[in-house]
C-alpha positions, 0 to 999 in steps of 0.5 A, a space after each residue: 141547180 142554177 143554170 147559166 146565161 139566160 136561164 141563170 138570170 130568169 131563175 134568179 128573177 123568179 126566185 127573187 120575186 118569190 122571196 121578196 113577195 114572201 118577205 113583204 107578206 103578199 099572197 101569190 094571188 094578189 101580186 098576180 092580180 097587180 101584175 095582170 097575170 094569172 096565179 099559175 103563170 106567177 107561180 111557175 115563174 117564181 119556181 123556175 118552170 117558166 122564163 121570167 118575162 123581162 117587162 113583167 119582172 120590171 113591172 114588179 119591181 116598180 110596182 112594190 118600189 123595190 130598188 134593184 141593180 140590173 147589171 146582172 154581170 156584178 152577180 159574179 162579184 158576189 159569187 167571188 166573195 163566197 169563194 173567198 169566204 170558203 177559203 177564209 173558213 178552210 184556213 181559219 183566216 179571220 183577217 181575210 173574213 174581216 176584209 170579206 165582211 167590210 167588202 160584203 157590206 158595200 155590195 147592194 146586189 146579189 140578194 141570195 148570195 149576200 145572204 149566203 155570205 153573211 150566213 157562212 161567215 157568222 158562225 166560224 168567226 162571229 156567232 152573232 144574233 142566233 134568231 137572225 141567223 136561224 131566219 137566214 137558215 130557213 131562207 137560203 133552205 127555201 131558195 136553195 135551187 138558186 145556188 150552185 152545188 158548191 155554194 150549197 155545200 159550204 152552206 150545209 157544212 157551215 150550218 151543220 157546224 153551228 148545230 154540232 153543240 146543240 141538243 143531241 146533234 141529230 140536225 148537225 149530222 143531217 146538215 153536215 152529211 148533206 154538205 159532205 154529199 154535195 161537196 163530194 158530188 161537185 168535187 170540192 175537197 175543201 168542204 168535204 175535209 171540213 164537213 168530215 172534220 166537224 162530223 167528227 167533232 160531233 162525236 166528242 163526248 159520244 159512246 163510240 169515240 172510234 167512229 169520230 176518230 175514223 172521220 177525224 183521220 179522214 179529214 186530216 188525210 185531205 188536210 195533209 193532201 192539200 198542205 193545209 197544216 193548221 187544219 190538219 193540226 186541228 184534226 190532230 188535236 181532235 184525234 187526242 180527245 178521242 184517244 183519251 176517251 179510248 184511254 189510249 194515253 200513250 198515243 194521245 201524249 205522242 200526238 201532243 209531242 208532235 203538236 208542240 213542234 208545230 208552228 201556230 199551235 196553241 200551247 194552252 190547248 196542248 196543256 189543256 189536254 196533258 192536264 186531262 191525261 194526267 187527272 185521268 191517270 190519277 197523276 194528281 200532282 203532275 196535273 196540279 203542277 201543269 195548271 199552276 205553271 201554265 195558267 194565266 189570269 185569263 185562263 183560271 177557268 178554261 177547260 181543264 184548268 178549273 180542275 185545280 181544286 179537285 186536284 188538291 182535294 184528291 191529294 189531300 191538300 184540303 186548305 189549298 183546295 179551299 183557297 182555290 175555291 175562294 178565288 174561283 167560285 166568285 168568278 165562275 159564271 158558266 153553270 157547268 164550271 160553277 157546278 163542278 167547283 161547288 161539287 169540291 166544295 160539297 166533298 170538303 164539307 161532307 154535305 151529302 145531299 148537297 152532293 147528290 144534288 150537285 151531281 144531278 146538275 152535272 149529269 144533266 148538263 154533261 148530256 148537252 155539253 158533250 161532257 160525259 167523260 168529265 162527268 164520269 171522272 167527277 162521279 168517280 171522285 165522289 164514290 171514291 171519296 164517299 166509300 173512304 168514310 162510309 159508315 156501314 150502319 148508314 143504309 141510306 148512303 150505302 144505297 146511294 153509293 150503290 146508285 152512283 157505282 151503277 151510273 158510273 159503270 153505264 157511262 163506260 
């Protein structure tokens, strides 16, 4: 880890030489020749094994015409900005993050710390260019020894958060567990709580919701301990997701009741969960009423609000289901949402082959999007509907229905 005083300065100088050399595509051998030192000496300086000679460092900067602010006391300002960014992420304060971002653009020093600052602000608040973001991730991991343990804990936690919804989440787990370990080593309770919350979030839609609930409750305990109520509310909402997966609907509703009384909690998120609970309990009239009463033009397809056509179909109100589809299908751009609406249309028109194809699309996307519960619900709707109209002599449809039932059971 980064040392203090002269060691810190030498360590940063060596790492900076390595980073700038690599960035410009110069080989170790060529640069060593240009600076009239041995390849071994330069390698050891870059790795922090040997102290960097001040004159050699200046020669490196001048030789390759690299502008450099040599006021090392200003490095503390860059570190201070990282600490502020950590607090902005912890409190979900976008205004503070914007101020830090503006301030960061005016800083022309602290090479590694500026990279880290850009990195940790991009994901929780901005989600900018993914390619550039991953390039920075690799660069920071390569130069991790220049950063302090607390800074690394934040880096790995945020990097893991970015990977939660990618592929199967294994990379997210590696990064988040590294962030959690470093946070505990340096006693950073804020990053520890965030890492636990995000590790729990990674379990949403997984086969074992109890583990996600356990991690989320640990995070909530830390948030409450530090009087961070908005993050505690985040943890409660996340717990509701797991309780629904475990079919503990009474407890889920009880926690939603508490959230409704909590200042700053989004009513839309609470209603969204109540809609899902109603549909899961086959209280379709209640679910449809919640959607009709609370949706806006902006939330027509957000989360569970898009279940309205299916709700009307399951209630036997086919004309209302068709009206909703006529309005929603043309504005559905997300593949998952569009497939869900298409499934209702296929069911309305009894298009058996289309139903099979649409279910395959939804099944594939449900794995990537951690929507196994939603897919299982939709599959159950198809099974129930097709069973009612099944012709005992239609062997192909009967075989298909048996396959769907088997898949539905495996998703349990």
